[in-house]
N, C-alpha and C positions, 0 to 999 in steps of 0.2 A: 602527243602534246605534253611537253615537259612543264613541270611546275615552275613558275617564275621564282627566281632566287630571292626576290623581295618579300615573299610571303614567309613570315616566321612561323614556327610551330605553334599550334593552338594552345592558348592558356586561358583560364577563366578570368573575366574582368574582376579586378579587386573591388571589394565593397568599401564604401566611404566610412571612415571612423568619425562619428559625430561627437565623440568626447573631446576631439580637438576643436577648439573654439573657431579657428579659421574655417574649417569645413562646415560647421554649423552656421556661421555667419554667411557663408557663400550660398547655402541653400535658402536661408531666410531672405537674402537679397533676391534670389530667383523667385521666391514665392511672392514677394512684394511687387516685382516687375510683372509677374503673371497676373496678379490681381488687377493691375492697371490696364490689362488688355481683355478683361472679361466682357461678356455680352456681345461679342462680335457675331456676325452672320457668316456661316460657312457654306460653300457651294458643294454640290456633287462634282465629281470629276469623271468624265467619260471621254477617253482618249485625251485630246488636248483641250477639250471644251469644258469650261466651268459653267455649271448650270445652277441657278438659284430658283427655288420653287416656293410657291405660296405656302404649301404644306411644310411644316417644320417640326423637328424634334427639339424640345427645350431641355438642355442639359443643366441640371442644378447641382449645387454643392450639397452632398448628403449630410455634411456636418454643420451647414448653415443654409437652411432651405430658402432663405431670402436672397441668396446669391446665385445669379445665373451665370453659368460657365460660358454658354454660347447657344446660339440658335442654328441648328444644322438642317440644311435642306434635305427633303425627304423624297426618296424615289418611289414611283409607282410601277405598275407592270409595264407600261409603255416605255418608261425610262430604263427599266431593267432589260427590256428587249433591245433597246438601242445600245446599251452597254454590252450585251451579248454579241451583237453584230460587230461592234468595234473590237472586242476581245478576239473574236474569231478571225477577223481580218489581220489584226496585229500578230496573232499566233503564227501566221504563215511566214512572217519575216523573223520573228523572235526565235522560233525554234531552230533557225539556221545559224544563229549567233553562236560562236564557239563557247564551250563551257567556261574557259578561262576568262573570256570577255564578260560573260554574264556574272561570274564571280567577282570580277573587278568592280562592278557597280556596288556589290554588297560590301566589299572591303572599304570603298570610299564612304559608304553610308555608316559603317561601324565607326570609322575615324571621326566623322562629323558628329555622330550621336555621343561618342565618348567626350568630345570637346564641349558638348552642350548638355552633359549628363544632368546637371541640376535643373535645367529648363524643363526637361521631360519629367523629372521627378516632381518638380513643383506643380506642374499641371495635374499629375496623377493625385497628388495630395489633395488638391482642391476638387477634382472631378470624381474621384473614387473613394476618398476618405481614408487613404493610407497614411500612416505616420512616416517619419523620416526614413527609418531603416527599411520598412516594407516597400516604400516607393523606390529607394535607392537600389534595393535588391532586384526589383522589377526591371528597372532600367539596365542594370548590369546584365541581367539574364537576356534582355533583348539584344544587347551588344554581343553576348555569347552566341546566341542563335545565329546572328548574321555572320559572325566570324567562322563558326563551326560549319554551317551549311555551305559557305563559300568554298572551304577547303574540301568538304565532302564531295561536291560536284566535280571539282578538279580531280580528286582521287578516282571517282567513277569513270571519268573521261579517259584516264590513263590505265584502266584495268587490263588492257591487252598487253601493256608493257610490264606491269607489276605482277599480274596474275594471269599469264597466258593460258589459253585452253590447251588441252592435251594435243600434241602434234601427231599427225599421221602423214605418211608419204603422199605427195601429190596434191595436197589441199592446203589452202590458207583459210583458217577459220578464226573469226573474230566476233566478239560480242560488244554491243553498244547499248547504252541506256538512253532511250529517246523519250521526249516529253509526251504527255498524254493529250493535252488540248487545253480547253478552257475549264477552269475550276471555280467553284463558289467557296469563298472563305467566310466562315461564320464564327468569329472568335467570341470569347466571353468578356464580361465586364470585370471579373475579379483579378485578372492579370491583363489589364487593358492595353499595355504596351508589349510585354514579353511574349505572351501567347499570340496576340495579334501579329506581331512582327515575325515570330517563328513560323506560324502557319503560312504567312504570306510569302516570306523570302524563300522558304524551302521550295514552294511551288514555282516561284519565278526563276530561281537559279537553276532549276531542273529543266527550264525551257518552256514552261507553261505560261499562259496569261490568266489573269484572275479578275473576278468580281468580288470586291471586298465589301461585305455587309457587316459593319461593326455593331457591337451591342448598343442598344438605344440609350443606355444610361451613361456610356462612356465614348461617345462618337468624336469628341474634340481631340482627345489624345491620339485616336486613330488618324484623324485628319493631319495632325502634326507629323506623324510618321510618313504619311503619303507625301506631304510637302517636302520632307527630307529626301525621299526617293526621287522626286522631281528635281530637286536641287543638284543631286549627283549625276543627273543626265539620263536617268532611266527613260527609255523611249515611251512616249504617250501611248496609252492603250494596253501596256503590260499590266499595270495595276489600275483598275477602275473602281473609284470610291463611290459606293451607292448605299448609304444608310437607308433603312426602310423597315417596314413592318415584317416580322417573321412570317405571320400568317398570310400576308399578301406577296411580298417580294421573295421571301425565303421559299415558300411553297412553289411559287411560279418558277423560280430558277432550279429548284430541286427536281422538278418534273420536266424541265425543258429538254427537248431531244438533243440539243447540242452541248448540254452540260456533260463533261467527261468525268468529273469527280467533285465531291463535296467534302471539304475539311471542316469539321464541326467540333467545338468544345462547349459544353453546357450541361443541361440537366438530362437525366435519364429519359424522361418523358419526351423531350423534343428530339433527342438523339434517336430514339426508337421510331419516332414519327418520320424523321428524315430517312432513316434506313428503309422503312416500309415504302415511302413514296418513291425513293430512288430505285428500289428493286423492281418496280413495275415498268417495263419498257413501253414507250409511247411511239406513235407513228413518226418515222424519220430518225429514230434512234438506232444506231448500228453497233452499239457496244453495251457491255454491262457496266453501269456506273460504279465507280469506286466510292466507298464511304469510309472516311477516316474519322472516327468518332471517339472523343474522350468524354465520358458521361458522368463523372463524379464518383463518389465513394461514401462508405460508412466506415472510416478507418479507425483502427484501434491500437492501443498500446497494452501489451501483456507484461505484467510484473510478477516475478516469482519471489519466494522468500530468501533467495540468495542474493538478490539484486542490491545495488547501491541505491538506497531509497531517496537520497537527496538528488542524485542525478536523474532518477526516474521521475520524481515530482517536478523538477524543472522542465524536463522534456514533455511531460503531460501538459503542463500549463502553456508552454510555448506552442505545442502542437494544437491544442484546443482553442487558444484565444488569440494567436497571431492573426492579424487582420480580421479580428472579430469572428474567427472561425469560418471565414468566407473563402475557404480553399477546398478544392476537391480532395486534397491530401490531408485535410485537417483531422487531427486525432480526436474525434468527437466521442469516442468510447475508451474507457480504461477498464481492464479486467485484471483484478488483483487477487492473488492467493490469500486466503482468509487469515493466515497467521500473521501477515504484515498489513492487512487491510486497514485497520484503524490507524496505525502509525503513518502509513503512506497518505491516507485521505486527509489526515490532519495537516500534513505538510503541503498537500495540493491546495487545500482550502486557504491556508495562510498565504501562500504565494499569490493565489488568485485575488484575495482581498487586498493585496498590495497593488493591484493594477488600477490606475486612475483612469477614469473615463472623461474624455473631453475632446476639444477641437483638434483635428489632425494637424493643422498648420502650426499649432503650438506644441506639437509632438507628444501628445498624451499617448500612453501605452495602448489604450483601447479607444477606438473611435466609433463612428456610426456604422450601421449596416447600410446597404447601398440605396435603398429607396423605400417608399411607403409599403409596397407589396411585400417586400422582404421583412420589413419591420413588423407588419401584422402577422405574417406567417410564423416568424420566430416567437413572438409573444404567444401565439396560439399553441405552439409546441411546448412552451414553458408551462402553460396551464395544463396540458396533457401530462407533462412530467410531474406536476404536483400530485397527480392521481396515481402515477406509476412508481414513484420513488420518494425518497426523503430529500426535501430541499435543504441543501447545506449552505449555500450562499447565493446571493443575487435573487433572481426570481421576478424581475419586472423591468419597467422603464427606468432609464437614467436621465438625469437633467441635461438640458442643452437644446438649442434651436435646430435640432436635426433628429436623425433616426437612431437615437442612442438607447442601448439596452445594457443592463448590468451583466457582466460575466457571471454565468449561472452554472451551478453544479448540483446534480442530483446523485445521491448515493443509494446503495441497496436496490439497484434497478434490475429487474428480472431480464434474463437474456432475450426473451421474446417481446419485450415492451416496445412500443412505437418509437420511443426516443433512443432505443438501442438498435432499431432496424432501419429507420427512415432518415434520409439525409436532410438535416435541418438547415445547414448553411448559415449558421449564426453562432453567437458566443454561448453555446450550451454544451456541457459535458455530462455524460452519463457514466457512472461508475458501477461496475458489477463485481460481485464477490464470487470467487471460485474455490472449490475444495482443495484443488492441487493444480500444478502447472499444466498438466495435460488437459484437465477440464477447462482451464483458462484458454488454452489454444482452441479447444472445441467451441467455446463460446465465441472466440474471435472469428472463427470460420463460419459461424452461424449468421450469414448475411448473403444477400444476393449480389453484393458488390465484391470487388477484389482489387483495390487500387494500392493503398499503402498500409504498412503495418510496422510495428516495432516490438521487439522482445527484450526485456531487461532481465539479465541473469548473469551469474558468474560461474555457472556450472557448464563446462564445455560440452558434456554429453547432451545436456538438455538443449543447448544452443544448436548443436548439430541436428537434433530432431526437429527443433522449431524451424530451422532453415529448410528442412524438407517438407514439413507438414503445414506451415502457415501459408495459405493460398492467396497470394496477392502479387501484383506486378513489381512493386518496390518494397522489399523487406529490409528493415534496418535493425541492427543489433546494438543495444546500449546507446542509442541516440534517438532524437526526435524523428517523427515520421513525415515531417515537412522539410522543405529546403533542398530539393533535388537540384543538382548543378549540371548544366549542359556539358555533355561529353564525359561526365563523371558518373552520373546516375540517370541513364536513359529512362524516360518517364512514360508510364502508361500501364493500364491494369487489365484485369480479367473480368469475366462474367458481365454483369451489367455496368461495369466501369468503362466499357468501351470495346474497341476493335483490336485490342492488344498492340496498338502502335506504340513505338518507343521514341517519343520526341527527344531530340538531342542525342540520338544514338546513331550508330554506324549503318543501320539498316533503314532509317526513316525515309531517305530519298528514294528508296526502291518503291515505296508506296506511291510516289509521284512521277514515276517513270515506267517504261515498259522495256524489257530486254529484247533486243533484236539480234539474232545470230545471222551472220553472213558467211557463206562458205563458197570459196572460189576454187575451181579445179585448175591446177597448175599444169 
């Protein structure tokens, strides 16, 4: 099957420049239009059926808790079972659709999302508390995932033409990548569009059908994505939208005998629970379930005495406090060689104190954390930090009718401290002092996680050693440790950061397919 000539080579979706007044006004208009549509009731979607339930998830604006984004119908185990039945039935026809046709649905969806980029960003600003840039980047990444995985599935379908197997006389040997079956998609709230979209469309374009259980704090943006896939004509039952309790619906589907795979992004604790439940076969199960898990990190930036300290300070602040530190890639640790420690810390504190906290729809640099549970958790860690290090700035609640916390920095934090070891997922940065650059790398590696990291230095020999010795899935040199681009920085980590999957990379769809060799005697 040859690639259609109409498909251009993959390129990343450009980010919007909000210093241009017309761009800023366009997003402000989209926010105003979105606010006029708040408070609607959203159904489940199982096959072609829209189901409204008495039990609902109430989605609120974390930046203004009096504002309700929407009321989302809530699935129980009976509805989850119904969705599984529909997905199984749909899989029998969807798996036979040629890869290029499956990819065509994605390409239509990408074009439509691109045309409505500000609509999606506006909803994220209100539902998840992202500012303009963070929301725009999220939407751009969602478009990237759609475009990238569409091309990847076509590439895999053409593998026998582009990378044929070794030929031997008298046989015709070919390999094909066939879909797995029904998958459960459990995306996070912190990238409520990009990761939700990436996890879902990768499975779908590979020929699988899915049960999408979005995060309970951001179900409306997930619904908007599902509606877009309906609009481009994706057959009913390929994506089934079933928000619900993780403990009820999530566990039920994870242990279901017909579940073929679970794609999860979230906390270490829940990821390990899913992995444990999925590993235990149940009656009627005839396969080993695949678990694709991205479980967070305790990421750090190492700075030695040869580094550009201004660049390092800017990267530390951006990595630690972008989207209030609510990223699995967030640089919540900085490890600094002692000879430049005081100078660098002074720069980091100054930049951090310049971050204004406020309502995301007004595009403040720092907004709220996602919900009350996160708010209380982060504040509790700040109290722990006051006992473990020296409070340099922040240290408490910030003003506003939402879950606002001051960007907080602790200095002189021991390597083994809780705030150096545990994922906080909030605007808290711990800075440790190291005697030399090798000791700094040793402190960096002293974690159960291994997702992202960064090393600032101008010494090429040290950089070469750091590239070899810093143990993480995404290692950056002289730049921030957040901001991976699809197709450019395949994303995923080691150890307790997950199953080493590389989202947005050339091997990701292999996790959602199985290779079948056919050999014909001639």
